[in-house]
C-alpha positions, 0 to 999 in steps of 0.5 A: 457679417459675424457668424456665432462661433458656437454655430461654426463649431457645431457645423464642423462637428456635423461635417466630420460626422458626415465625412466619417459615415459617407454613403453612395448615391441613392443609399444616403439613408443614414445621412438623410435621417440625420439631416431630417433629425437636425432640421426638426430640432430647429423647428422646421417642417421636414419631408423625406424620401423625395427622389429616393433619399432627398430631404426638404426642410421648410421655414416660413416667416410672414409673407414674401417670396419663396427661395430654395437653397440646395446642398448635395449629400452623396459620397464617392466610391473611393477608398480614403487614403488620408489619415485625418481623425474623421476618416471614412469608416466605410470601405470603398466610400468617402466624401471626396467632393465636399458634399459633407461640407455643403450639407453642414453649411446649409444645416447651420444656415437653417439653424441660424435663420430659424433662430433669428427669423430675420426675413419675410417669406418661405425658405426651402432647404433642399438636401439632394442625393446622387449628384455624382453621376446619377442625376439626383436633382432630376429625380427630386424634380420628377418626384415633385420638388417644384410642385410640392415646394413652389419657389421663385428662385433656387441657389447652390454652392460648391467648394472650389479648391481652385479659388482662394479662401474668402472668395466666391466665383460666379457667372451670369451664364455657364458655370459648368459644362454639359456631360454626354456619353457615347458608345461606338461599336465597330464590327468587321470580320475576325481572322488569325493575326498571321493572315490579316488578308482573310478578315477586316481589321476592326482595330485599325478602323477603330484607330483611324476613327479615334484620330478623326473624332479628335479633329471634330472640336479642333477642325469642325467647330468654331474656336469660339465654341467651348467643347471637349470630346474625349475617347476614354475606353477602347475594348477589343479582343482577348487573344494575342493571335486573333484580329477581333471581329468587334471593337467598342469605343466609349467617351464623353462630350462636354459643352458650355453652349447647349446648341453645341451638343446638337452639333457635336452629336451630328458630327460624331454620327457623320464621322462614324458613318464615313468610316463604315463606308470606307472600312468595310465594317458595320457600325453602331453609334449611341449618344446618351444625353447626360447633365445639361449645361449649368446655366445661371440666370442673370438676375439670380447670378447678380443676387449672389454677387450682391450677397458675397459683397454684403457678406465678405466685401466687393473685392472677394467676388470673382465675377464672370470667372472662367467656367469649368468643363466638369459637370453638375446636376444642379443644371436640371434645377436651373432648367426648371427654376430661375437660380444660380450656382457659385463656387466658394473658394477653398484654397489656402495660402499653403496649397501643398496641404490641400488636394483636388476634388475627387482625390482619395486624400481630399478633405473639405476645408472647415475654414470656409464653413463660416464664409458659406453660412455668411453668404447664404445669410446675406442672400436671404437677407437681400431677397426676403428682407423684412418689410 
């Protein structure tokens, strides 16, 4: 499947434009306006302001199913350290996860399909804000995404530096883990460090609790349960000679099975309670639910597999690839609508020239834009084929 070279060149220019002008979650005003401008120029119906700064472009041609294709548009709060020509012009903000590339791929797909109209049905091109930790997908859903734009299925891709260029990774089930956070406050009796017998050493209790929490996954869950529990913050005291009254622990829990989230929350709560009983301290435990598990639907995952085969050949599919313990808010959309999420390989043979996602040196690989357009085109052709 050949994509016009002039379209690829346009997509690269859009990508560089977005990269040079990044915007953080729910602040993507320039980005959204530019996306809307381009979609209108392709002849699509456009609605803006969905979930804050989200954009949906609608392309109809005849009778048939309705399919959504989604790209994320927000950047990260990082200073770009690379020296590329299209380097970020905004201090403290850069596209370090490739959302600029996802957006360019979807725009190019919209343009191509608006010109060829080689389908029967309705396409929704969804440009979502605030993927990076602030649940823009949920905001769009809460703002009527699936009621205003009813669709039979929805799909999304993410560039993946851990997979070679030309390949796509897809699973029937979990692709990305859930993400939950927790806060634990331990309160004892502070005292002078020279007289520890006069107080309760909350730091010592916290240290013991950290060790216990780190045995939950290894000793209290089945080895077949996929989970990661990490203590990421410890806050205590502000003086060398005082044993502080209060210690705060914070961390994350990531799971690949929804039911494991319930189990781990209960186990953390019990572990915290046991320390309170033994350590003569009071505790407060707060568990905050974040992104769900990104769970692909079987039929829709197979639709992606078939599209990759059609676009790039059967050898380029990494079927049932190992999922990642990172998280993705497309999970909310998959809870509300059947669909699938896949990884688009971005690693070149000379890996030394590339950097991981969220690196201040990261830059999206323009060489995979053609792959992304071709897979989207093949998916639409398969799902909305002419009658």
